[in-house]
C-alpha positions in Angstrom: 119.1 67.0 120.4 122.6 68.9 119.7 124.7 68.4 122.5 125.1 72.8 122.4 121.9 73.0 123.5 122.8 72.2 127.1 126.4 73.2 126.9 125.1 76.9 125.9 122.7 76.8 128.6 125.1 74.9 131.7 128.6 74.9 130.4 130.9 72.1 131.4 132.2 73.2 134.9 130.4 70.3 136.4 132.0 68.0 134.4 135.4 69.7 134.5 135.5 70.8 138.2 133.8 68.2 140.2 136.4 65.8 140.1 134.5 63.2 139.2 136.1 62.4 135.9 139.4 61.8 137.7 137.9 59.2 140.2 136.1 57.4 138.1 139.4 57.3 136.0 141.1 55.8 138.7 138.8 53.1 139.6 137.9 51.9 136.0 134.4 53.4 136.0 132.3 55.9 133.7 130.4 58.8 134.6 127.6 60.1 132.1 126.2 63.8 132.4 123.0 63.3 130.6 121.7 66.9 128.9 118.7 68.3 128.0 117.5 71.1 125.0 116.5 74.5 126.6 112.7 75.2 126.0 111.1 78.4 126.2 107.4 76.3 125.2 106.2 73.2 126.9 107.3 71.6 128.8 108.9 74.6 129.6 112.5 74.2 130.5 114.2 77.1 129.4 118.0 76.7 131.7 118.0 73.0 130.2 117.6 71.2 133.4 117.3 67.2 134.0 113.9 66.7 135.2 113.7 66.7 138.7 110.4 68.2 139.4 108.3 66.1 136.9 108.0 68.3 133.5 108.1 65.0 131.8 105.6 63.3 133.0 104.6 61.7 136.5 107.1 59.0 136.2 110.2 61.2 136.4 111.7 59.9 139.0 111.2 56.1 138.7 112.5 53.7 136.2 109.1 54.5 134.0 110.8 57.9 133.6 111.4 59.1 130.0 115.1 60.4 131.0 115.7 57.1 133.3 114.7 55.0 130.7 116.7 56.8 128.0 120.2 56.6 130.6 119.0 52.8 130.6 119.1 52.2 127.4 122.7 54.0 127.4 124.1 51.4 130.1 122.5 48.6 128.1 124.5 49.7 124.8 127.7 50.2 126.8 129.0 47.1 127.1 128.9 47.1 122.8 130.6 50.3 122.6 133.3 49.9 125.3 133.9 46.2 123.3 133.9 48.1 119.6 136.4 51.1 120.5 139.0 48.9 122.3 139.2 47.0 118.6 
């Protein structure tokens, strides 16, 4: 997915205007802003929304959901990413 797909639809106002980035920096935390491609065909998602209503499958809101699994994999790889960035 191109990061521009969701940014073109949603923009960056949530990430830049909520104060979460500053709060996270002050508390030595990471904030993740998952983005999804917009689609006009199945699965219909014209606004590039994170799955909160079940368009990916019935597991959208639990640990077996496709998007949750993707975020879990990112989290598992964070220690390696952070370690490599500090070298």
